[in-house]
C-alpha positions in Angstrom: 87.3 103.7 97.8 88.5 105.6 100.8 91.1 108.3 100.6 93.3 106.4 102.8 93.1 103.3 100.3 93.7 105.7 97.3 96.8 107.3 98.7 98.1 103.9 99.8 98.6 103.2 96.2 100.8 106.0 94.7 100.4 106.8 90.9 103.8 106.3 89.1 105.3 109.3 87.9 103.8 110.6 84.5 106.2 110.9 81.7 105.9 114.4 80.0 103.9 114.7 76.7 105.8 115.1 73.6 105.0 118.6 72.4 102.1 118.8 69.6 104.5 120.9 67.3 107.0 117.9 67.3 104.2 115.4 66.2 103.1 117.9 63.7 106.6 118.3 62.4 107.0 114.8 61.9 103.8 114.5 59.8 105.3 116.9 57.2 107.1 116.0 54.1 111.1 116.2 54.3 111.0 119.3 52.1 108.2 120.9 54.2 109.9 120.1 57.4 113.2 121.6 56.2 111.3 124.9 55.2 109.9 125.0 58.8 113.1 124.3 60.4 114.8 127.1 58.4 112.1 129.4 59.5 112.2 128.4 63.0 116.0 129.4 62.9 115.2 132.6 60.9 115.1 135.3 63.5 113.7 137.6 60.8 110.3 135.8 61.5 108.4 137.0 64.6 107.2 134.1 66.4 103.5 135.4 66.3 103.6 135.7 62.7 105.4 132.4 62.1 103.0 130.8 64.2 99.9 132.2 62.4 101.4 131.0 59.0 102.0 127.5 60.3 98.8 127.3 61.6 97.2 128.1 58.4 99.0 124.9 57.2 97.6 122.8 59.9 99.9 123.4 62.9 98.1 122.8 66.2 96.6 125.4 67.7 98.7 126.6 70.7 99.3 129.7 72.6 102.1 132.2 71.4 104.1 131.8 74.7 104.0 128.1 74.2 105.2 128.4 70.7 107.7 130.9 71.5 109.3 128.5 74.2 108.9 125.6 71.9 110.7 127.4 69.0 113.8 128.3 71.5 113.9 124.7 72.6 113.6 123.3 69.2 116.4 125.5 67.7 118.7 124.8 70.6 118.6 121.1 69.7 
């Protein structure tokens, strides 16, 4: 297919993907989710240490900076 033909058919806007951490949270028991939510709000937990603990329990492997941003967004909800 020629470039002109491909460009004549725009690709619709892609909706943003749901964060992997949100999907993981949904897989937890209510008790575990409550504990994770409390830890996310507890500023005594450094993000890098909390991320390491959560990943040891099956949380997705994401960058610390991504986790920190997600944590701030999650707490703000």
